[in-house]
Every structure is written in C-alpha cells, then in structure tokens.
C-alpha positions, 0 to 999 in steps of 0.5 A: 926730390930725386929717389934717394933709396938705392941699395945697388947702383948699376952703372951700365950703358948697354941696354941689353945688359941693363935688362939682363941685370934687372931681370936677374935681380927681379927673379931674386927679389933684389930689384926694388932698390936698384938705381941705373946710371948710364954713364960715368958722369951721371954715376959720379953726380949721383954718388957725390950728390952733384949736378942733377942729384945735388938736391938729393940731400943726404941719401942712403949710402949704397950697399954696392956699386956694379960698375962697367968699365967701358962707359960714355963721358967718364970711364969706369976706372975713373969712377972707381978712382974717384970713389976710392979717393974720397973718405965718404965713399971709399968703403962702398963695395965696388964690383966691376962687371965688364966684358973686358978680359984685358989684364991691364984693366983687371990689374988697374981695377984691383990697384984702385981698390975694386972688391971684385972683377967679373967678366960678363958671361956670354951665355944668358943663363950664366950671366943671370946666375952670376948677377944674382949671386953678386947682388945677393951676396953684397946686398943681403949677406955682406955686412958693410962698414957703415 
C-alpha cells in the first residue's frame, strides 16, 4: 500500500525548488507529512486515487495542495480545474507557487478558485521564508471545512 498520510501535497517538477521547499518545511517542523508529486498527471492520480494510487484506499484529505503551473503531462491550471470541479476535492486549499508573473495565469487561477497565487521569490532566503509561512498557515493555523 502506498503512503496515505500527507497533510501537504507539493506538485513541482523542478528538483531545486522541491529541495528548497522541503528544506524550509524541515526547518519549521512541517516536512514529515509532505507528498511530492512531479507532474500534473501524477498529482491527479494521487488526489483522485487512480493509476498507481488506486490501491491507496480512503486516504486522508490533504490540508493543502502547493501547485506549480508549469508541469509536465498535465499543467497546473488543469489540475486546479479538476480539483475545483469535483465535490470530493473542491474545498481543499490550493496555493499556486509559481515562477510565472503572467497576469493571464494569475487571473485564470483565481477564476478557477485558487486560494492564493504566489510568485516564487528568486532569493533563497525569501523563498524559504515564504514557503514556511504558507505551510505553517495552511497546515497548522487554518481550520479546514472537512
């Protein structure tokens, strides 16, 4: 059986960004329940328990999905669209964490129901601080609907 306890799902294909996020979460004691998914197709399979995750059974609903937009196989906007269109997942908080500064992507993300849209800071210290704040707020402070 595949690990079924993940408070935070990180959907990111950039190895350096994954490492930065996980390091930041470790420094703030948030890393023990993070599931890293490296493309949009894998994210959808995990979230909806299909493909290689079909035997996961009734896994816990994540407290947060951290979602990059530029992903292989299925892009982040399509992942967001599918998450928001399904009754089982539409209330999961989704934070877009992307390098994209394109107004069109930001506007479309909010139109689709993203909870927050954050452009990745270039500076390591700022990136680490932003990620820690995101994780702490959504995983520890926010009181989810479910």
